[in-house]
C-alpha positions, 0 to 999 in steps of 0.5 A: 932788189928786196921782197920782189920790189922794183929798185925804182921805188927807192926814191919814192920810199925817200920822198914819202919817208921825208915827210915823217918824223922819226918813229920810235921803235914799236912792238908788234901788236899781239896776235890773237890767241892760237886757234886749236884744231877741233876734236873732230873735223867738220866734213866737207869743211874747206871753204864750203860747209855742207849747209853752205852748198845746200843754200847754193843747191837750192838757190840754183834749182830755183833759178834765182839770181845771181847764183843761176848766172854763176852757176851757168858762168862755171858750167859753161867755162872750160873748167866745167867741161865733161870733155876735159882731159887732165894733163898731169906731170910728174914734176911741175916746174915754176919760175917766178911769175910762172916762167918757166911754166912746165905744168903750172897752168895745167896743174891750177887749172886741172884743180880749178876744173876738179873743184868745179865738177865737184860743185856741179855734182852737188848741186845737180846730183849728176854722178857724171860731174863727180866721176869727171872730178875724180877723173882729174884728182886720180890723174894727178895722184898717180902722176905728180912727185914734186914742185921745182923752181922758185915759184914751187911753194906759191904754185904748191898754194895755189893748187893746193888750196883748191884740191881739198875743196874739190875732195872734201866735196866728193869724199863726203858727199858722193856715194858712188865710190872713189877707189883711189882717194887714199892715194889722192890723200897721200898726194896732198900729204907727201907733195903739197903739204911740205912745200907750204906748211912752213910759210915764206916769211921774207917774201910778199904777204900773199905768198904765205896767206896762199900757202897757209890757205893750202895747208889749212885745207889740206889738214882738214881733208887729212884730219891732221890737227898738228898741221892744222895748228901750225898753219893757223898759228903762222896765218894768225901771225901774218894777217896783222902784218898784211893789213894795217889798222891805226890801232896797231900804233904808228907803223904796221907790225913786222911780219913774224920769222922774217928778220925785218926789224927796222922801220926802213926795212918795213917801208921797203917791204911795203913797197915804199909806202910810209904813210899808214891808214886803216885798210892799207895792205903790204902789197897795195902800192905793189898792185891790186892783183897780188893784194887780191890774192892775199885778201882772198886767201885771207877770207878763204882761211877765215871761212874754213875756220868758222866751219871748223868751229872758230869764228875768226870774223868777230875779232878781225872784222875791223881789220877785214872791212877796212882792208875790203873797203880801201881797196874797193874804193880805189878799185871803183875809181876814186882819185888817188891821193898823192900820199898813197903810192906816189899818187898811183895804183895799179888796179885788178883786184880780181874776184876777191871780195865775195867771200869776205863781203858775205861774212861781214855783210850778210852774217855780221850785218856791217855796211860796206858800201864801196865793197857792196858796189864793187862786189855786186857790180862785178857779179857773177865773179868767176876765176882768176885761174889761180885758186879764186873760183865761183865765189859768187856761186858758193858765197853770194848771200849765203847766211850759213 
């Protein structure tokens, strides 16, 4: 079994491939030009800008929907409780599918809680929420030393993408003091960044996208231009290898640095899919849950890049809108054709569409009917308990 693909997909691969003529060897589409780090990072600047946070605060304070309902959902969840007690560990051990789960859930959920309280602080200016966010971050920065077992890079990506969102808001908007902020920054640099910065070229693409979500966010928080550039370079190569467009040619781009360089290996990597259409993702035929994580991470990085001065949405808009619309269509219940994943898809995309829908529809004015129906129909989007959290609150119809 390669790339975590069940052996049973081999027969599907042969059945689909038999309907196609052999394809010529293709060069991968050229990656977009490298995105250099800004001379000066914008703060707060990981997923949420100050202008975006101000918009959210105004909407919630005015009781407007869907933001008020999204805020109430967050505050009413276990993540918004002021009585939450952190559960840090020195070593977090996570195997495949978090089995074993030695601190994995605790770490991810404490990171989401720290972010939730940071958002609550900004919206209410109630210092209790800032202090709770700091308590959670301090508990982990005083304790954690390492991540181990096979899921260590992915676990580091999940938690490592969420911690900087919380830290950015607290460090740059709370004036009540955070004495251990430097220790928290050291934790990000020494515990999380080494696990994620190199990517994971031979794994399913959601891994590398999530890891770059973490690496980019950590680099912003640390004002680390070199690692920001490295992470963005990996991201820019991975995106066109994860979401297909017909303009790529007869097949998707080979994933950079992976060693996958034949069509048969590529079809295996795409979970047996050999017919490629606009918007198809590398993990579509695996399941929509992992694909949703890939979508969310992709949009998070694009959002942070925009805040930091380089807007990637215009150059990626077709790839992004097709990816969102393609999966929204089937998530909404459209019949699955026989050429797609053998006629069956595993739905469950999660709260993955809000950030991308806002960027493309609200800011760029692109009509996306299926994505609109899916996104609006599931508001307020909560959290899938890994690294997507409260994105209706932060990004619904947010023009900034």
